[in-house]
C-alpha positions as CSV (number, residue, x, y, z in Angstrom):
1,M,-6.3,-94.3,19.2
2,C,-9.1,-96.6,18.1
3,N,-9.1,-97.5,14.3
4,N,-12.6,-96.0,14.2
5,T,-11.7,-93.3,16.1
6,F,-9.2,-92.4,14.0
7,M,-11.2,-92.9,10.6
8,E,-14.3,-90.7,12.1
9,I,-11.3,-87.5,12.2
10,K,-9.9,-88.2,9.4
11,D,-13.8,-88.2,7.2
12,A,-14.6,-85.4,9.1
13,L,-11.9,-83.4,8.3
14,K,-12.2,-84.2,4.7
15,K,-16.0,-83.8,5.0
16,Y,-15.8,-79.7,5.8
17,M,-12.2,-79.1,4.5
18,D,-14.4,-78.3,1.4
19,K,-16.0,-75.3,3.4
20,S,-12.9,-73.7,4.9
21,P,-11.5,-70.0,3.5
22,A,-8.3,-71.5,3.4
23,A,-6.6,-74.0,0.8
24,A,-6.5,-77.2,3.1
25,G,-3.8,-79.9,0.6
26,D,-2.6,-83.7,1.6
27,K,0.2,-82.3,3.5
28,T,-2.1,-80.0,5.8
29,I,-4.7,-82.4,6.3
30,N,-2.0,-84.9,7.7
31,D,-1.2,-82.1,10.3
32,L,-4.5,-81.3,11.2
33,L,-5.7,-85.4,11.3
34,I,-2.2,-85.6,13.3
35,Y,-3.1,-82.6,15.5
36,T,-7.2,-83.7,16.5
37,N,-5.7,-87.2,17.2
38,E,-3.3,-86.0,19.8
39,L,-5.8,-83.7,21.0
40,I,-9.0,-86.7,21.3
41,E,-5.9,-88.2,23.2
42,K,-4.9,-86.1,25.4
43,N,-8.2,-85.4,26.7
44,K,-8.9,-88.3,27.8
45,Q,-6.2,-87.5,30.2
46,F,-7.4,-84.0,31.2
47,N,-9.2,-81.5,30.1
48,L,-8.6,-80.0,26.9
49,T,-11.8,-78.7,25.3
50,A,-15.5,-80.9,26.3
51,I,-15.7,-81.0,22.3
52,T,-14.8,-84.4,21.7
53,D,-17.1,-85.6,19.1
54,P,-15.2,-85.8,15.5
55,E,-16.8,-83.9,13.5
56,E,-17.2,-81.1,16.6
57,I,-13.8,-80.6,16.7
58,A,-13.2,-80.3,12.5
59,V,-16.5,-77.9,12.7
60,K,-16.0,-75.9,16.0
61,H,-12.5,-76.2,16.8
62,I,-10.4,-76.7,12.9
63,L,-12.5,-74.5,10.8
64,D,-13.8,-71.9,13.3
65,S,-9.7,-71.3,13.5
66,M,-9.3,-71.2,10.3
67,Y,-11.6,-68.6,9.4
68,L,-10.6,-66.5,12.0
69,L,-7.1,-67.0,9.9
70,A,-8.9,-66.0,6.7
71,A,-10.6,-63.0,8.4
72,M,-7.5,-61.5,8.5
73,G,-7.0,-60.5,5.6
74,K,-4.6,-61.0,2.7
75,D,-2.0,-58.7,4.4
76,K,-2.1,-61.7,7.0
77,P,1.1,-61.1,9.6
78,A,4.3,-62.7,9.9
79,S,3.5,-63.4,13.4
80,L,0.8,-63.7,15.6
81,A,0.5,-65.1,18.9
82,D,-1.9,-66.9,20.4
83,A,-2.7,-66.2,24.5
84,G,-4.1,-68.8,26.8
85,A,-3.4,-70.6,23.8
86,G,-4.5,-74.2,25.8
87,A,-5.4,-76.4,23.4
88,G,-3.9,-74.5,20.9
89,L,-6.4,-73.8,19.1
90,P,-6.4,-71.2,16.9
91,G,-2.6,-70.9,17.6
92,I,-1.5,-74.5,16.5
93,V,-3.7,-74.8,13.1
94,A,-3.0,-71.3,12.3
95,A,0.7,-72.5,11.9
96,I,-0.5,-75.6,10.4
97,C,-2.6,-74.2,8.0
98,N,-0.2,-71.3,7.3
99,E,3.5,-72.3,7.5
100,N,4.7,-68.2,6.3
101,I,3.7,-67.7,9.9
102,K,5.4,-67.6,13.2
103,T,3.5,-68.7,15.4
104,T,3.1,-67.5,19.5
105,L,2.0,-69.9,21.9
106,I,1.4,-68.3,25.5
107,E,-0.1,-71.2,28.0
108,S,0.2,-70.9,31.7
109,N,-0.9,-74.7,32.7
110,G,2.1,-77.0,32.5
111,K,0.3,-79.4,30.6
112,K,-0.9,-77.9,28.0
113,V,2.5,-76.7,27.9
114,N,3.4,-79.9,27.2
115,F,0.8,-81.2,25.1
116,L,1.2,-78.5,22.8
117,K,4.8,-79.6,22.9
118,T,4.4,-82.8,21.8
119,V,2.0,-81.7,18.6
120,I,4.9,-79.0,17.8
121,D,7.1,-82.0,17.6
122,K,5.0,-84.1,16.4
123,V,3.9,-81.6,13.3
124,H,7.6,-80.2,13.1
125,L,6.5,-77.1,13.7
126,K,9.7,-76.0,16.3
127,K,11.1,-73.2,13.3
128,R,7.7,-71.7,13.2
129,V,5.5,-71.9,16.8
130,S,7.5,-70.3,19.8
131,D,6.5,-69.5,23.7
132,S,7.5,-66.0,24.4
133,A,6.1,-63.2,23.3
134,K,9.0,-60.7,21.9
135,K,7.8,-58.5,19.2
136,R,4.7,-60.2,18.0
137,R,2.6,-57.8,15.3
138,R,-0.9,-59.5,15.9
139,F,-2.7,-60.7,18.6
140,M,-5.3,-63.4,18.2
141,G,-6.8,-65.8,21.5
142,K,-10.1,-67.0,23.2
143,A,-11.1,-66.9,26.3
144,L,-9.1,-63.7,28.5
145,T,-12.0,-62.0,30.1
146,P,-10.6,-62.8,34.1
147,K,-13.0,-65.1,35.7
148,I,-16.4,-63.3,38.0
């Protein structure tokens, strides 16, 4: 990745973490930076998201996912499932931002599954993120309506 793009991502994440509903320490920001970097790089190879501007990714993907996590309230589940996980939104972000949540990512597209596995490895989420939907109490997902 170009150093300028990397710095843009870092600056955008730090800029918007102040508005985040979740506490974001250095480790969280670093992990989100790794995730966002992977998202932008892999998006050049195949479509993960139409949003490619680092600042827009920070607001429309990362911050939105954090707000969804915050909207679940004080009684956050011990586990959740993200069906149609795609680029890992909100599932990966939820796992990064809350170490107590076990996340299940459900995705049928092989390229996206490989992307998710790469992110899970790079951000060290293997113990908290799985790819099966057994015994999950909460369910989060985006765009699950059938195509007409």
